[in-house]
gemmi code that builds the backbone of each chain (N, CA, C; Angstrom):
import gemmi

chains = {
    "A": [
        ("MET", (-27.478, -36.319, 74.989), (-26.369, -36.828, 74.175), (-25.508, -37.786, 75.010)),
        ("PRO", (-25.197, -38.991, 74.476), (-24.403, -39.921, 75.281), (-22.995, -39.370, 75.537)),
        ("LYS", (-22.477, -39.702, 76.692), (-21.142, -39.252, 77.072), (-20.111, -39.918, 76.146)),
        ("LYS", (-19.123, -39.153, 75.710), (-18.118, -39.728, 74.807), (-17.255, -40.733, 75.555)),
        ("LYS", (-16.711, -41.684, 74.791), (-15.980, -42.783, 75.421), (-14.559, -42.379, 75.811)),
        ("PHE", (-14.131, -42.926, 76.939), (-12.767, -42.764, 77.407), (-11.880, -43.576, 76.470)),
        ("ASP", (-10.989, -42.912, 75.728), (-10.199, -43.602, 74.707), (-8.849, -44.048, 75.279)),
        ("ARG", (-8.847, -45.276, 75.770), (-7.661, -45.836, 76.419), (-6.455, -45.865, 75.470)),
        ("ASN", (-6.716, -46.241, 74.200), (-5.616, -46.343, 73.237), (-4.989, -44.985, 72.951)),
        ("ALA", (-5.830, -43.974, 72.762), (-5.305, -42.636, 72.466), (-4.501, -42.101, 73.644)),
        ("LEU", (-4.983, -42.382, 74.860), (-4.263, -41.907, 76.046), (-2.925, -42.622, 76.211)),
        ("THR", (-2.932, -43.947, 75.963), (-1.687, -44.717, 76.066), (-0.665, -44.177, 75.074)),
        ("SER", (-1.105, -43.988, 73.841), (-0.214, -43.457, 72.808), (0.291, -42.074, 73.209)),
        ("PHE", (-0.619, -41.244, 73.739), (-0.236, -39.884, 74.135), (0.869, -39.917, 75.186)),
        ("PHE", (0.699, -40.753, 76.217), (1.690, -40.764, 77.296), (3.010, -41.399, 76.843)),
        ("LEU", (2.935, -42.424, 76.003), (4.176, -43.020, 75.499), (4.932, -42.004, 74.642)),
        ("ARG", (4.204, -41.343, 73.736), (4.829, -40.360, 72.845), (5.378, -39.171, 73.629)),
        ("SER", (4.593, -38.702, 74.598), (5.030, -37.545, 75.385), (6.255, -37.895, 76.224)),
        ("GLY", (6.230, -39.079, 76.831), (7.376, -39.506, 77.653), (8.656, -39.546, 76.839)),
        ("LEU", (8.570, -40.154, 75.667), (9.753, -40.235, 74.793), (10.182, -38.845, 74.344)),
        ("ALA", (9.213, -38.028, 73.948), (9.526, -36.689, 73.440), (10.203, -35.840, 74.516)),
        ("ILE", (9.707, -35.929, 75.755), (10.302, -35.131, 76.845), (11.762, -35.541, 77.054)),
        ("VAL", (12.024, -36.843, 76.984), (13.408, -37.324, 77.138), (14.293, -36.747, 76.027)),
        ("PHE", (13.817, -36.815, 74.793), (14.619, -36.302, 73.668), (14.764, -34.781, 73.755)),
        ("PHE", (13.713, -34.082, 74.150), (13.808, -32.614, 74.296), (14.846, -32.249, 75.352)),
        ("TYR", (14.759, -32.928, 76.504), (15.679, -32.577, 77.590), (17.126, -32.840, 77.160)),
        ("ALA", (17.350, -34.030, 76.605), (18.723, -34.377, 76.202), (19.220, -33.416, 75.129)),
        ("GLY", (18.374, -33.115, 74.165), (18.774, -32.231, 73.060), (19.082, -30.829, 73.551)),
        ("ILE", (18.202, -30.265, 74.376), (18.406, -28.886, 74.857), (19.578, -28.829, 75.841)),
        ("ALA", (19.644, -29.825, 76.738), (20.730, -29.818, 77.737), (22.092, -29.937, 77.068)),
        ("SER", (22.191, -30.742, 76.015), (23.506, -30.877, 75.376), (23.855, -29.657, 74.525)),
        ("LEU", (22.846, -28.884, 74.139), (23.149, -27.614, 73.455), (23.634, -26.574, 74.476)),
        ("ILE", (23.027, -26.615, 75.681), (23.366, -25.627, 76.721), (24.699, -25.970, 77.401)),
        ("SER", (24.862, -27.228, 77.772), (26.088, -27.646, 78.483), (26.765, -28.796, 77.748)),
        ("PRO", (27.369, -28.510, 76.591), (27.960, -29.606, 75.807), (29.033, -30.378, 76.576)),
        ("GLN", (29.727, -29.680, 77.492), (30.808, -30.348, 78.249), (30.288, -31.527, 79.078)),
        ("ASN", (29.004, -31.469, 79.475), (28.427, -32.561, 80.287), (28.019, -33.755, 79.425)),
        ("TRP", (27.926, -33.553, 78.118), (27.355, -34.591, 77.255), (28.344, -35.166, 76.251)),
        ("ILE", (29.437, -34.436, 76.036), (30.377, -34.845, 74.982), (30.984, -36.220, 75.280)),
        ("GLY", (31.072, -36.551, 76.575), (31.644, -37.843, 76.965), (30.815, -39.031, 76.512)),
        ("PHE", (29.547, -38.793, 76.180), (28.689, -39.898, 75.753), (28.915, -40.283, 74.288)),
        ("ILE", (29.649, -39.419, 73.567), (29.967, -39.778, 72.170), (31.119, -40.771, 72.211)),
        ("PRO", (30.939, -41.941, 71.624), (31.975, -42.961, 71.704), (33.324, -42.460, 71.152)),
        ("GLN", (34.414, -42.994, 71.731), (35.759, -42.536, 71.370), (36.059, -42.736, 69.883)),
        ("PHE", (35.630, -43.885, 69.332), (35.942, -44.149, 67.922), (35.255, -43.134, 67.001)),
        ("VAL", (34.115, -42.634, 67.428), (33.424, -41.598, 66.632), (34.168, -40.270, 66.787)),
        ("GLN", (34.556, -39.976, 68.041), (35.279, -38.723, 68.302), (36.603, -38.676, 67.546)),
        ("ASN", (37.204, -39.864, 67.314), (38.483, -39.914, 66.591), (38.318, -39.570, 65.115)),
        ("ASN", (37.132, -39.793, 64.577), (36.912, -39.585, 63.143), (36.143, -38.316, 62.785)),
        ("PHE", (35.391, -37.795, 63.752), (34.575, -36.592, 63.475), (34.775, -35.582, 64.606)),
        ("PRO", (34.610, -34.294, 64.295), (34.699, -33.300, 65.392), (33.525, -33.463, 66.361)),
        ("ALA", (33.841, -33.793, 67.610), (32.805, -34.151, 68.584), (31.819, -33.012, 68.846)),
        ("SER", (32.304, -31.773, 68.893), (31.404, -30.662, 69.226), (30.347, -30.465, 68.133)),
        ("VAL", (30.782, -30.595, 66.878), (29.829, -30.449, 65.752), (28.823, -31.600, 65.780)),
        ("LEU", (29.339, -32.777, 66.024), (28.492, -33.973, 66.073), (27.438, -33.857, 67.177)),
        ("LEU", (27.868, -33.309, 68.309), (26.946, -33.145, 69.443), (25.816, -32.175, 69.105)),
        ("ILE", (26.166, -31.087, 68.413), (25.134, -30.115, 68.018), (24.145, -30.784, 67.057)),
        ("LEU", (24.685, -31.509, 66.078), (23.820, -32.186, 65.094), (22.905, -33.198, 65.789)),
        ("PHE", (23.486, -33.934, 66.732), (22.688, -34.943, 67.440), (21.612, -34.281, 68.307)),
        ("SER", (21.953, -33.124, 68.902), (20.964, -32.394, 69.725), (19.779, -31.966, 68.864)),
        ("VAL", (20.083, -31.409, 67.693), (19.016, -30.959, 66.787), (18.174, -32.165, 66.352)),
        ("TYR", (18.858, -33.275, 66.061), (18.169, -34.507, 65.675), (17.205, -34.957, 66.779)),
        ("GLU", (17.658, -34.898, 68.043), (16.815, -35.332, 69.160), (15.585, -34.431, 69.312)),
        ("ILE", (15.791, -33.128, 69.167), (14.653, -32.193, 69.290), (13.644, -32.445, 68.167)),
        ("LEU", (14.159, -32.660, 66.949), (13.266, -32.931, 65.811), (12.501, -34.246, 66.013)),
        ("LEU", (13.210, -35.232, 66.557), (12.571, -36.525, 66.818), (11.444, -36.366, 67.850)),
        ("GLY", (11.695, -35.548, 68.865), (10.663, -35.259, 69.875), (9.441, -34.606, 69.244)),
        ("LEU", (9.702, -33.646, 68.346), (8.590, -32.966, 67.663), (7.803, -33.951, 66.802)),
        ("TRP", (8.529, -34.834, 66.130), (7.876, -35.851, 65.279), (6.962, -36.728, 66.136)),
        ("LEU", (7.477, -37.172, 67.295), (6.669, -38.037, 68.175), (5.389, -37.328, 68.623)),
        ("LEU", (5.510, -36.043, 68.952), (4.323, -35.319, 69.416), (3.371, -34.959, 68.274)),
        ("SER", (3.890, -34.954, 67.048), (3.037, -34.583, 65.913), (1.961, -35.643, 65.635)),
        ("ASP", (2.191, -36.866, 66.141), (1.264, -37.979, 65.941), (1.124, -38.364, 64.457)),
        ("LYS", (2.147, -38.081, 63.687), (2.142, -38.446, 62.256), (3.141, -39.587, 62.039)),
        ("LYS", (2.724, -40.622, 61.348), (3.575, -41.781, 61.046), (4.344, -42.246, 62.293)),
        ("ILE", (3.605, -42.511, 63.351), (4.208, -42.821, 64.644), (4.959, -44.153, 64.625)),
        ("PHE", (4.519, -45.061, 63.765), (5.237, -46.334, 63.647), (6.707, -46.061, 63.322)),
        ("TYR", (6.947, -45.170, 62.350), (8.327, -44.876, 61.933), (9.051, -44.025, 62.976)),
        ("ALA", (8.324, -43.092, 63.598), (8.949, -42.247, 64.629), (9.414, -43.105, 65.801)),
        ("SER", (8.592, -44.088, 66.176), (8.978, -44.932, 67.311), (10.079, -45.905, 66.918)),
        ("LEU", (10.076, -46.301, 65.632), (11.155, -47.167, 65.139), (12.490, -46.411, 65.206)),
        ("VAL", (12.486, -45.189, 64.729), (13.698, -44.351, 64.762), (14.122, -44.121, 66.227)),
        ("SER", (13.139, -43.877, 67.100), (13.447, -43.674, 68.526), (14.100, -44.921, 69.126)),
        ("SER", (13.567, -46.090, 68.776), (14.117, -47.342, 69.304), (15.553, -47.538, 68.848)),
        ("VAL", (15.785, -47.317, 67.556), (17.141, -47.496, 67.017), (18.088, -46.505, 67.703)),
        ("THR", (17.633, -45.273, 67.889), (18.451, -44.249, 68.556), (18.809, -44.699, 69.971)),
        ("MET", (17.790, -45.138, 70.720), (18.036, -45.563, 72.107), (18.953, -46.779, 72.141)),
        ("PHE", (18.758, -47.685, 71.181), (19.593, -48.899, 71.137), (21.061, -48.505, 70.970)),
        ("PHE", (21.331, -47.584, 70.040), (22.720, -47.186, 69.802), (23.286, -46.375, 70.972)),
        ("ILE", (22.434, -45.599, 71.627), (22.913, -44.858, 72.812), (23.361, -45.854, 73.897)),
        ("ILE", (22.565, -46.894, 74.082), (22.896, -47.887, 75.126), (24.152, -48.665, 74.746)),
        ("ILE", (24.183, -49.143, 73.496), (25.320, -49.962, 73.060), (26.620, -49.159, 73.093)),
        ("SER", (26.562, -47.917, 72.615), (27.804, -47.136, 72.543), (28.268, -46.663, 73.921)),
        ("ASN", (27.406, -46.797, 74.936), (27.818, -46.397, 76.299), (27.712, -47.573, 77.266)),
        ("ILE", (27.843, -48.762, 76.726), (27.622, -49.965, 77.549), (28.620, -50.061, 78.708)),
        ("PHE", (29.796, -49.411, 78.552), (30.801, -49.484, 79.624), (30.479, -48.547, 80.789)),
        ("ILE", (29.484, -47.693, 80.608), (29.003, -46.896, 81.755), (27.541, -47.306, 82.028)),
        ("PHE", (27.390, -48.604, 82.185), (26.045, -49.162, 82.316), (25.282, -48.600, 83.524)),
        ("ASP", (26.035, -48.218, 84.580), (25.370, -47.633, 85.761), (24.646, -46.337, 85.412)),
        ("VAL", (25.049, -45.696, 84.317), (24.399, -44.450, 83.881), (23.276, -44.759, 82.891)),
        ("VAL", (23.570, -45.670, 81.954), (22.599, -45.876, 80.855), (21.572, -46.986, 81.107)),
        ("PHE", (21.637, -47.642, 82.263), (20.692, -48.751, 82.466), (19.238, -48.261, 82.422)),
        ("ARG", (19.020, -46.983, 82.797), (17.642, -46.452, 82.761), (17.147, -46.297, 81.318)),
        ("ASP", (18.103, -46.159, 80.410), (17.717, -45.991, 79.004), (17.038, -47.238, 78.440)),
        ("ILE", (17.260, -48.368, 79.127), (16.598, -49.605, 78.682), (15.072, -49.422, 78.804)),
        ("ALA", (14.654, -48.762, 79.873), (13.207, -48.506, 80.052), (12.689, -47.640, 78.905)),
        ("ILE", (13.488, -46.656, 78.515), (13.059, -45.762, 77.422), (13.026, -46.533, 76.103)),
        ("LEU", (14.031, -47.390, 75.892), (14.053, -48.232, 74.680), (12.790, -49.091, 74.622)),
        ("PHE", (12.428, -49.685, 75.750), (11.249, -50.558, 75.770), (9.957, -49.761, 75.554)),
        ("MET", (9.955, -48.503, 76.032), (8.798, -47.626, 75.758), (8.650, -47.429, 74.253)),
        ("ALA", (9.792, -47.171, 73.609), (9.771, -46.936, 72.156), (9.323, -48.195, 71.415)),
        ("ILE", (9.799, -49.359, 71.885), (9.401, -50.623, 71.252), (7.886, -50.853, 71.437)),
        ("SER", (7.403, -50.535, 72.634), (5.951, -50.661, 72.882), (5.166, -49.795, 71.908)),
        ("LEU", (5.699, -48.607, 71.667), (5.007, -47.682, 70.763), (5.030, -48.196, 69.317)),
        ("ILE", (6.114, -48.881, 68.934), (6.158, -49.491, 67.591), (5.019, -50.495, 67.474)),
        ("ILE", (4.940, -51.373, 68.473), (3.915, -52.435, 68.444), (2.518, -51.810, 68.461)),
        ("PHE", (2.361, -50.829, 69.331), (1.069, -50.177, 69.507), (0.610, -49.460, 68.237)),
        ("SER", (1.528, -48.701, 67.633), (1.127, -47.929, 66.448), (1.022, -48.817, 65.214)),
        ("GLY", (1.771, -49.920, 65.211), (1.674, -50.865, 64.087), (0.310, -51.505, 64.052)),
        ("LYS", (-0.242, -51.743, 65.254), (-1.543, -52.401, 65.390), (-2.672, -51.558, 64.799)),
        ("LYS", (-2.478, -50.226, 64.860), (-3.556, -49.316, 64.445), (-3.793, -49.275, 62.938)),
        ("LYS", (-2.753, -49.717, 62.156), (-2.793, -49.539, 60.698), (-4.044, -50.105, 60.045)),
    ],
    "B": [
        ("MET", (22.601, -20.892, 90.731), (21.642, -21.190, 89.657), (21.944, -22.573, 89.074)),
        ("ALA", (20.917, -23.396, 88.998), (21.120, -24.728, 88.428), (20.712, -24.708, 86.954)),
        ("VAL", (21.695, -25.027, 86.107), (21.428, -25.010, 84.656), (20.339, -26.027, 84.300)),
        ("GLN", (20.298, -27.122, 85.080), (19.285, -28.158, 84.797), (17.870, -27.576, 84.869)),
        ("PHE", (17.671, -26.674, 85.839), (16.322, -26.128, 86.000), (15.968, -25.129, 84.893)),
        ("ILE", (16.991, -24.515, 84.310), (16.705, -23.658, 83.142), (16.390, -24.557, 81.944)),
        ("THR", (17.096, -25.687, 81.860), (16.824, -26.638, 80.769), (15.392, -27.167, 80.880)),
        ("THR", (14.990, -27.539, 82.094), (13.621, -28.065, 82.258), (12.588, -26.962, 81.974)),
        ("LEU", (12.969, -25.723, 82.312), (12.066, -24.593, 82.020), (11.885, -24.460, 80.501)),
        ("LEU", (12.982, -24.617, 79.765), (12.905, -24.549, 78.293), (12.057, -25.698, 77.745)),
        ("VAL", (12.242, -26.892, 78.318), (11.471, -28.062, 77.860), (9.976, -27.822, 78.121)),
        ("LEU", (9.660, -27.329, 79.327), (8.248, -27.070, 79.659), (7.657, -25.986, 78.759)),
        ("GLY", (8.446, -24.945, 78.501), (7.995, -23.880, 77.605), (7.712, -24.431, 76.210)),
        ("LEU", (8.617, -25.291, 75.741), (8.440, -25.901, 74.419), (7.175, -26.771, 74.386)),
        ("LEU", (6.967, -27.554, 75.451), (5.762, -28.402, 75.518), (4.498, -27.535, 75.510)),
        ("GLY", (4.567, -26.416, 76.219), (3.426, -25.493, 76.235), (3.160, -24.908, 74.865)),
        ("VAL", (4.229, -24.537, 74.165), (4.071, -23.990, 72.804), (3.418, -25.036, 71.899)),
        ("ILE", (3.871, -26.288, 72.009), (3.319, -27.359, 71.164), (1.829, -27.562, 71.492)),
        ("ASP", (1.521, -27.602, 72.784), (0.134, -27.820, 73.221), (-0.795, -26.701, 72.709)),
        ("THR", (-0.378, -25.456, 72.917), (-1.260, -24.339, 72.507), (-1.315, -24.210, 70.982)),
        ("THR", (-0.182, -24.491, 70.322), (-0.187, -24.427, 68.853), (-1.175, -25.454, 68.293)),
        ("TYR", (-1.195, -26.641, 68.922), (-2.131, -27.686, 68.498), (-3.581, -27.195, 68.663)),
        ("LEU", (-3.851, -26.584, 69.822), (-5.205, -26.067, 70.079), (-5.591, -24.993, 69.061)),
        ("ILE", (-4.650, -24.074, 68.780), (-4.932, -22.982, 67.832), (-5.174, -23.552, 66.426)),
        ("ARG", (-4.279, -24.480, 66.034), (-4.378, -25.052, 64.684), (-5.708, -25.799, 64.506)),
        ("LYS", (-6.057, -26.607, 65.516), (-7.293, -27.393, 65.414), (-8.524, -26.494, 65.380)),
        ("SER", (-8.505, -25.419, 66.170), (-9.702, -24.569, 66.168), (-9.803, -23.758, 64.874)),
        ("ARG", (-8.650, -23.473, 64.243), (-8.695, -22.790, 62.931), (-9.275, -23.721, 61.863)),
        ("GLU", (-8.929, -25.022, 61.985), (-9.417, -26.004, 60.997), (-10.914, -26.240, 61.146)),
        ("LYS", (-11.442, -25.848, 62.294), (-12.864, -26.025, 62.617), (-13.304, -27.485, 62.550)),
        ("LYS", (-12.376, -28.379, 62.926), (-12.712, -29.803, 63.000), (-12.931, -30.146, 64.464)),
        ("PRO", (-13.816, -31.099, 64.752), (-14.039, -31.457, 66.162), (-12.775, -32.052, 66.798)),
        ("PHE", (-12.563, -31.717, 68.054), (-11.408, -32.223, 68.779), (-11.620, -33.680, 69.185)),
        ("VAL", (-10.530, -34.425, 69.172), (-10.590, -35.773, 69.725), (-10.125, -35.652, 71.172)),
        ("CYS", (-10.998, -35.994, 72.089), (-10.689, -35.832, 73.505), (-10.487, -37.212, 74.129)),
        ("PRO", (-9.250, -37.618, 74.391), (-9.029, -39.002, 74.835), (-9.575, -39.338, 76.212)),
        ("ILE", (-9.917, -38.325, 77.026), (-10.420, -38.662, 78.370), (-11.943, -38.836, 78.402)),
        ("GLY", (-12.536, -38.888, 77.209), (-13.967, -39.185, 77.154), (-14.862, -38.003, 77.460)),
        ("GLU", (-14.331, -36.810, 77.375), (-15.138, -35.610, 77.616), (-15.340, -34.895, 76.278)),
        ("ASP", (-16.130, -33.853, 76.297), (-16.354, -33.105, 75.065), (-15.518, -31.820, 75.093)),
        ("CYS", (-14.313, -31.926, 74.514), (-13.387, -30.781, 74.468), (-14.050, -29.587, 73.786)),
        ("ASN", (-14.876, -29.882, 72.757), (-15.477, -28.800, 71.961), (-16.388, -27.908, 72.805)),
        ("LYS", (-17.061, -28.520, 73.792), (-17.956, -27.734, 74.650), (-17.153, -26.685, 75.423)),
        ("VAL", (-15.954, -27.067, 75.808), (-15.084, -26.141, 76.551), (-14.532, -25.081, 75.605)),
        ("LEU", (-14.054, -25.548, 74.442), (-13.376, -24.621, 73.532), (-14.343, -23.691, 72.805)),
        ("ASP", (-15.593, -24.135, 72.682), (-16.578, -23.263, 72.028), (-17.328, -22.377, 73.029)),
        ("SER", (-17.022, -22.528, 74.302), (-17.760, -21.758, 75.311), (-17.254, -20.314, 75.365)),
        ("LYS", (-18.043, -19.475, 76.016), (-17.661, -18.058, 76.130), (-16.424, -17.882, 77.020)),
        ("TRP", (-16.127, -18.910, 77.826), (-14.978, -18.831, 78.740), (-13.652, -19.005, 78.011)),
        ("ASN", (-13.713, -19.371, 76.738), (-12.463, -19.536, 75.976), (-11.905, -18.198, 75.527)),
        ("LYS", (-12.628, -17.127, 75.834), (-12.142, -15.802, 75.438), (-12.254, -14.870, 76.634)),
        ("ILE", (-11.141, -14.698, 77.319), (-11.124, -13.799, 78.464), (-10.025, -12.772, 78.160)),
        ("PHE", (-10.177, -11.574, 78.622), (-9.237, -10.474, 78.316), (-9.191, -10.184, 76.803)),
        ("PHE", (-10.283, -10.353, 76.112), (-10.434, -10.038, 74.682), (-9.580, -10.903, 73.739)),
        ("VAL", (-8.845, -11.816, 74.284), (-7.999, -12.692, 73.452), (-8.368, -14.130, 73.798)),
        ("LYS", (-8.292, -15.018, 72.792), (-8.605, -16.416, 73.076), (-7.535, -16.992, 74.004)),
        ("ASN", (-7.963, -17.863, 74.897), (-7.042, -18.399, 75.904), (-5.859, -19.136, 75.291)),
        ("ASP", (-6.096, -19.820, 74.150), (-4.979, -20.557, 73.552), (-3.897, -19.599, 73.038)),
        ("ILE", (-4.319, -18.453, 72.498), (-3.335, -17.463, 72.019), (-2.611, -16.824, 73.213)),
        ("LEU", (-3.364, -16.558, 74.259), (-2.780, -16.020, 75.498), (-1.736, -17.008, 76.049)),
        ("GLY", (-2.102, -18.286, 76.020), (-1.199, -19.341, 76.496), (0.064, -19.407, 75.662)),
        ("LEU", (-0.118, -19.323, 74.340), (1.051, -19.381, 73.449), (2.007, -18.228, 73.760)),
        ("LEU", (1.449, -17.029, 73.937), (2.291, -15.858, 74.259), (3.011, -16.071, 75.594)),
        ("PHE", (2.296, -16.653, 76.541), (2.883, -16.917, 77.858), (4.073, -17.879, 77.731)),
        ("TYR", (3.897, -18.961, 76.974), (4.974, -19.952, 76.855), (6.159, -19.392, 76.067)),
        ("VAL", (5.867, -18.585, 75.054), (6.974, -17.950, 74.316), (7.743, -17.029, 75.278)),
        ("GLY", (6.996, -16.317, 76.130), (7.620, -15.456, 77.138), (8.505, -16.252, 78.082)),
        ("ILE", (8.044, -17.431, 78.474), (8.827, -18.295, 79.380), (10.122, -18.725, 78.690)),
        ("ILE", (10.014, -19.100, 77.409), (11.211, -19.533, 76.676), (12.204, -18.371, 76.555)),
        ("VAL", (11.696, -17.201, 76.186), (12.574, -16.020, 76.044), (13.230, -15.708, 77.405)),
        ("GLY", (12.421, -15.738, 78.471), (12.943, -15.479, 79.819), (14.009, -16.489, 80.207)),
        ("ALA", (13.775, -17.763, 79.890), (14.745, -18.811, 80.228), (16.056, -18.591, 79.466)),
        ("ILE", (15.944, -18.190, 78.210), (17.165, -17.924, 77.418), (17.923, -16.733, 78.010)),
        ("LEU", (17.181, -15.708, 78.427), (17.822, -14.532, 79.044), (18.521, -14.932, 80.347)),
        ("LEU", (17.875, -15.786, 81.125), (18.490, -16.262, 82.375), (19.762, -17.050, 82.102)),
        ("LEU", (19.715, -17.761, 80.999), (20.874, -18.576, 80.613), (22.049, -17.695, 80.200)),
        ("LEU", (21.724, -16.619, 79.476), (22.783, -15.722, 79.006), (23.388, -14.936, 80.170)),
        ("GLU", (22.504, -14.435, 81.032), (22.999, -13.714, 82.205), (21.954, -13.801, 83.308)),
        ("PHE", (22.305, -14.474, 84.386), (21.329, -14.669, 85.452), (20.987, -13.323, 86.088)),
        ("ASN", (19.697, -13.030, 86.110), (19.254, -11.732, 86.579), (18.041, -11.930, 87.495)),
        ("GLU", (18.160, -11.445, 88.721), (17.092, -11.630, 89.718), (15.768, -11.006, 89.256)),
        ("THR", (15.864, -9.858, 88.565), (14.645, -9.170, 88.118), (13.872, -10.040, 87.123)),
        ("ILE", (14.599, -10.605, 86.154), (13.936, -11.482, 85.163), (13.295, -12.669, 85.879)),
        ("LEU", (14.024, -13.239, 86.836), (13.496, -14.391, 87.584), (12.221, -14.012, 88.329)),
        ("LYS", (12.226, -12.824, 88.942), (11.042, -12.368, 89.675), (9.855, -12.186, 88.731)),
        ("ILE", (10.126, -11.553, 87.571), (9.047, -11.328, 86.588), (8.460, -12.673, 86.144)),
        ("LEU", (9.358, -13.627, 85.844), (8.892, -14.945, 85.388), (8.090, -15.651, 86.484)),
        ("THR", (8.578, -15.568, 87.721), (7.902, -16.262, 88.830), (6.523, -15.652, 89.077)),
        ("ILE", (6.456, -14.314, 89.095), (5.156, -13.657, 89.313), (4.209, -13.976, 88.145)),
        ("GLY", (4.747, -13.877, 86.917), (3.943, -14.171, 85.718), (3.414, -15.588, 85.743)),
        ("SER", (4.268, -16.531, 86.110), (3.809, -17.920, 86.101), (2.863, -18.183, 87.271)),
        ("GLY", (3.048, -17.452, 88.385), (2.095, -17.556, 89.505), (0.705, -17.126, 89.065)),
        ("ILE", (0.668, -16.021, 88.307), (-0.626, -15.550, 87.771), (-1.184, -16.609, 86.807)),
        ("GLY", (-0.287, -17.204, 86.020), (-0.682, -18.267, 85.084), (-1.319, -19.446, 85.809)),
        ("VAL", (-0.733, -19.820, 86.954), (-1.271, -20.947, 87.739), (-2.666, -20.593, 88.270)),
        ("LEU", (-2.810, -19.369, 88.777), (-4.121, -18.946, 89.303), (-5.172, -18.939, 88.190)),
        ("PHE", (-4.768, -18.435, 87.027), (-5.673, -18.376, 85.886), (-6.060, -19.795, 85.433)),
        ("SER", (-5.061, -20.680, 85.401), (-5.339, -22.081, 85.026), (-6.293, -22.715, 86.027)),
        ("GLY", (-6.058, -22.452, 87.311), (-6.920, -22.992, 88.358), (-8.358, -22.512, 88.173)),
        ("PHE", (-8.487, -21.244, 87.834), (-9.813, -20.671, 87.583), (-10.474, -21.387, 86.391)),
        ("LEU", (-9.692, -21.606, 85.326), (-10.261, -22.256, 84.134), (-10.638, -23.718, 84.403)),
        ("VAL", (-9.839, -24.396, 85.226), (-10.177, -25.783, 85.580), (-11.477, -25.791, 86.396)),
        ("PHE", (-11.590, -24.831, 87.298), (-12.819, -24.696, 88.104), (-14.033, -24.479, 87.187)),
        ("ILE", (-13.867, -23.596, 86.196), (-14.951, -23.310, 85.240), (-15.344, -24.589, 84.483)),
        ("GLN", (-14.320, -25.362, 84.082), (-14.604, -26.613, 83.364), (-15.395, -27.572, 84.252)),
        ("ALA", (-14.972, -27.648, 85.516), (-15.585, -28.612, 86.439), (-16.994, -28.194, 86.851)),
        ("ARG", (-17.185, -26.919, 87.155), (-18.429, -26.491, 87.779), (-19.412, -25.810, 86.830)),
        ("VAL", (-18.902, -25.092, 85.835), (-19.811, -24.321, 84.975), (-20.104, -25.094, 83.688)),
        ("ILE", (-19.035, -25.454, 82.961), (-19.237, -26.127, 81.668), (-19.564, -27.611, 81.888)),
        ("LYS", (-19.048, -28.151, 82.987), (-19.244, -29.570, 83.345), (-18.708, -30.511, 82.261)),
        ("ASN", (-17.598, -30.111, 81.688), (-16.867, -30.909, 80.703), (-15.414, -30.507, 80.796)),
        ("TYR", (-14.522, -31.430, 80.442), (-13.101, -31.102, 80.523), (-12.480, -31.124, 79.134)),
        ("CYS", (-11.514, -30.233, 78.945), (-10.743, -30.261, 77.706), (-9.358, -30.800, 78.073)),
        ("PHE", (-9.008, -31.951, 77.493), (-7.770, -32.650, 77.836), (-6.541, -31.759, 77.655)),
        ("TYR", (-6.483, -31.081, 76.511), (-5.285, -30.276, 76.199), (-5.206, -29.023, 77.074)),
        ("CYS", (-6.383, -28.577, 77.588), (-6.385, -27.441, 78.528), (-5.869, -27.907, 79.887)),
        ("LEU", (-6.218, -29.137, 80.261), (-5.732, -29.687, 81.531), (-4.218, -29.894, 81.471)),
        ("ILE", (-3.746, -30.341, 80.303), (-2.301, -30.523, 80.117), (-1.605, -29.164, 80.268)),
        ("SER", (-2.211, -28.138, 79.686), (-1.655, -26.793, 79.776), (-1.613, -26.323, 81.235)),
        ("ALA", (-2.672, -26.614, 81.989), (-2.704, -26.238, 83.409), (-1.597, -26.955, 84.175)),
        ("LEU", (-1.388, -28.234, 83.849), (-0.324, -29.008, 84.499), (1.051, -28.407, 84.173)),
        ("ILE", (1.244, -28.049, 82.910), (2.519, -27.439, 82.492), (2.740, -26.133, 83.270)),
        ("ASN", (1.673, -25.354, 83.449), (1.794, -24.081, 84.184), (2.231, -24.304, 85.627)),
        ("VAL", (1.649, -25.319, 86.263), (2.038, -25.618, 87.654), (3.512, -26.033, 87.694)),
        ("LEU", (3.919, -26.887, 86.740), (5.313, -27.352, 86.715), (6.279, -26.194, 86.449)),
        ("ILE", (5.876, -25.265, 85.573), (6.719, -24.097, 85.294), (6.897, -23.273, 86.574)),
        ("PHE", (5.807, -23.082, 87.297), (5.866, -22.289, 88.540), (6.790, -22.962, 89.563)),
        ("LEU", (6.611, -24.271, 89.754), (7.464, -24.995, 90.700), (8.915, -24.948, 90.267)),
        ("ASN", (9.110, -25.096, 88.965), (10.464, -25.050, 88.390), (11.127, -23.705, 88.697)),
        ("LEU", (10.359, -22.630, 88.537), (10.909, -21.286, 88.794), (11.221, -21.090, 90.280)),
        ("LEU", (10.429, -21.695, 91.149), (10.703, -21.593, 92.586), (12.016, -22.296, 92.943)),
        ("LEU", (12.364, -23.304, 92.158), (13.606, -24.050, 92.431), (14.852, -23.325, 91.914)),
        ("LEU", (14.664, -22.351, 91.060), (15.825, -21.649, 90.468), (16.516, -20.708, 91.448)),
    ],
}
model = gemmi.Model(1)
for chain_id, residues in chains.items():
    chain = gemmi.Chain(chain_id)
    for i, (resn, *xyz) in enumerate(residues, 1):
        res = gemmi.Residue()
        res.name, res.seqid = resn, gemmi.SeqId(i, " ")
        for name, pos in zip(("N", "CA", "C"), xyz):
            atom = gemmi.Atom()
            atom.name, atom.element = name, gemmi.Element(name[0])
            atom.pos, atom.b_iso = gemmi.Position(*pos), 0.0
            res.add_atom(atom)
        chain.add_residue(res)
    model.add_chain(chain)
structure = gemmi.Structure()
structure.add_model(model)
structure.setup_entities()
C-alpha cells in the first residue's frame, strides 16, 4: 500500500488554529482566575458605561468559546474572521500600552493568514 | 505558587480533553482518520496496543486530563502539597506511558498517529508545568 501523503495544508491549518486557540484559552482562563491583572485592558470609555467585572467575565467566556470554535475545524473562515476582528479591537483599544500589545500584531496576522488560507479551501 | 502555571496547567488539561474527545468521537463514528503527517493513524488506533489496562487509551487519556483539570482547580482553591505530589507523580506515569506508546508506534506498528503524538507532547508539557509549580 502506498504511503499516505504528508498534508502540508492540514498541518499549517492545525498549527495556526491551535496557536490562536491556545492564546484565547490562556487569556480567557487567566482573566477568570486573576481578573485584577486583566481588568486594566478594558478601555476606560467601556468601563464608564458597563460594569467592568461582568464585562471581563463575558469576554473570558467569549475567548474560550472562540478557542473551541477554532479547534473544532468547522467554518474556519468565519472563526478566523472573528478572531482577527477581536485581535484588531484588542490592539486598537490598548494602543497606548503598545509595549504590551505589540506582540498581538503577530497574533492578528496569524488570524488573517488563517482567513486567507481557509477561504482558499472553499 | 505561581498562578500563571496553574493557568497553563488548565489550558494544557483543556487541550488534552479536546484531543482525546476528538479521538473518541472519531473512533465511535468509525470513519477513517485524516492524518496530516502522512502516516496511517488508523493502523495505530486499530491495533491491539490501543487497549491497555482493559480500557482504550483515548478514554484513559480523557480521564487523566479531567483529573489534571480537577487537580488544578483544587490547587487554585487551596494550594496543597499532597495534591501537587499526586498530580506530579500521576503525570510522571503519564509521560512514561506516552513514551512507551510512542516507542510502540515507532518500532512495533511502524506508523504514527498524529493526535497520539500531540497527546504525548501535552503530557510532557503537563509534567514540566507541574515541576515548575
